[in-house]
C-alpha positions in Angstrom: -13.2 -10.3 20.2 -11.6 -7.4 18.7 -8.0 -7.6 17.6 -6.0 -4.3 17.7 -3.8 -3.1 15.0 -0.8 -3.4 17.1 -1.8 -7.0 17.4 -2.2 -7.3 13.8 1.1 -5.6 12.9 -0.1 -3.5 9.9 -3.0 -2.3 8.2 -3.6 -1.4 4.6 -6.4 0.9 3.5 -6.7 1.0 -0.7 -8.2 4.4 -1.4 -10.4 4.8 -4.6 -8.4 6.6 -7.3 -5.7 7.0 -4.7 -2.7 5.4 -2.9 -2.3 2.4 -0.4 -2.4 3.9 3.1 -0.1 1.6 5.3 -0.2 2.0 9.1 1.5 0.2 11.8 4.6 -2.1 12.3 5.7 -3.0 8.7 9.0 -3.3 6.7 9.2 -1.8 3.1 11.9 -3.5 1.1 13.1 -3.1 -2.6 13.0 -6.4 -4.7 16.6 -7.1 -4.1 15.4 -7.0 -0.2 17.0 -4.0 0.5 15.1 -2.2 3.4 13.6 1.2 2.7 13.1 3.4 5.7 9.7 5.0 5.4 10.6 7.6 8.3 7.3 7.3 10.0 4.5 4.8 11.2 2.0 5.7 8.4 2.9 6.0 4.7 1.1 6.4 1.5 2.4 4.2 -1.3 2.0 5.1 -5.0 -0.5 2.9 -7.0 -0.6 5.1 -10.2 3.1 4.7 -11.1 3.9 8.2 -11.9 5.0 9.4 -8.3 8.6 11.3 -8.3 9.0 9.9 -4.8 8.2 6.0 -5.7 7.4 3.9 -3.7 5.7 6.7 -1.8 2.9 8.7 -3.1 3.4 12.6 -4.1 -0.1 13.3 -5.1 0.4 12.8 -8.9 -2.5 10.5 -9.2 -4.9 13.6 -9.0 -2.9 15.4 -11.8 -3.0 12.5 -14.2 -6.6 11.4 -13.5 -5.5 8.0 -12.2 -8.5 5.9 -11.7 -8.8 2.6 -9.8 -11.4 1.2 -7.5 -10.9 0.7 -3.6 -12.3 -2.8 -4.0 -11.1 -6.1 -5.4 -11.4 -6.1 -9.3 -10.6 -9.8 -9.8 -11.5 -13.2 -8.1 -9.5 -14.0 -4.8 -6.3 -15.8 -5.3 -6.7 -19.5 -4.8 -5.9 -20.8 -1.3 -3.5 -23.5 -2.7 -1.0 -20.8 -4.4 2.0 -19.5 -2.5 1.8 -16.0 -1.3 
């Protein structure tokens, strides 16, 4: 049985050397809990830390030569640790 994105809520795609692309039903919040209105159902979130539009990607990662793999670089978190 296949679960649709709508039933899952949101999906996140990690782009090699690029942003996190978030699609679906999601809520963005600041560390203090204030909601950030993304203005759309699909957003690219900055991973390089240099975007002028944080938390959104503005393409700066290309100009600065940001490098990060798309896959996991560390062991999976322990299942007994809180999320």
